[in-house]
C-alpha positions in Angstrom: 21.3 16.2 21.4 19.3 16.4 18.3 17.2 13.7 16.8 18.4 12.3 13.4 15.4 10.1 12.8 17.6 6.9 12.8 15.2 5.0 14.6 17.8 3.2 17.1 16.1 4.7 20.3 12.9 3.1 19.2 14.2 -0.4 18.4 16.5 -0.2 21.9 13.5 0.6 23.9 12.3 -2.5 25.7 9.1 -0.9 26.8 7.8 0.5 23.4 7.7 4.0 25.0 9.4 5.6 22.2 7.6 5.9 18.5 8.7 7.3 15.2 5.0 8.3 14.2 2.7 10.6 15.4 -0.2 8.4 16.0 -2.6 10.1 13.6 -3.1 8.9 10.3 -5.0 11.0 7.7 -7.5 9.2 5.7 -7.3 9.2 1.9 -11.0 9.4 1.9 -13.7 10.5 4.3 -16.8 8.6 3.1 -17.2 5.0 2.6 -18.6 5.6 -0.9 -15.2 7.4 -1.9 -13.6 4.3 -1.0 -15.3 2.0 -3.4 -13.8 1.6 -6.8 -15.8 -0.2 -9.5 -14.6 -2.6 -12.1 -14.3 -0.3 -15.0 -12.2 2.0 -13.0 -9.8 -0.7 -11.9 -9.7 -2.1 -15.5 -8.7 1.3 -16.8 -5.7 1.2 -14.7 -4.1 -2.0 -16.4 -1.1 -1.0 -18.5 0.0 1.8 -16.2 3.4 1.3 -14.6 3.2 -0.5 -11.4 0.1 -2.4 -12.3 1.6 -5.3 -14.0 0.3 -8.4 -12.4 2.9 -10.7 -10.3 4.5 -13.4 -12.1 2.4 -16.4 -12.2 -0.7 -14.5 -11.6 -3.7 -15.3 -13.6 -4.7 -12.8 -16.3 -8.5 -12.4 -15.7 -8.8 -10.5 -19.1 -8.2 -13.9 -20.9 -8.7 -16.2 -18.2 -5.4 -17.8 -18.6 -2.1 -17.6 -16.6 0.4 -15.3 -18.2 2.8 -17.0 -20.8 0.5 -19.7 -21.7 
């Protein structure tokens, strides 16, 4: 039999002995300083696709909720 990566065996195993991941996660950065993003860099991301605030979230640029 060949694995088709459906995950059914992982869900059916009562002992959590089967995993679909390798358990090894590669970091997206290698030093703590690389993980810090400044305010200016965060604000530069506004307006890009996927960066719209959630419905009802406060608009911190104007200090008011959206739509008011």
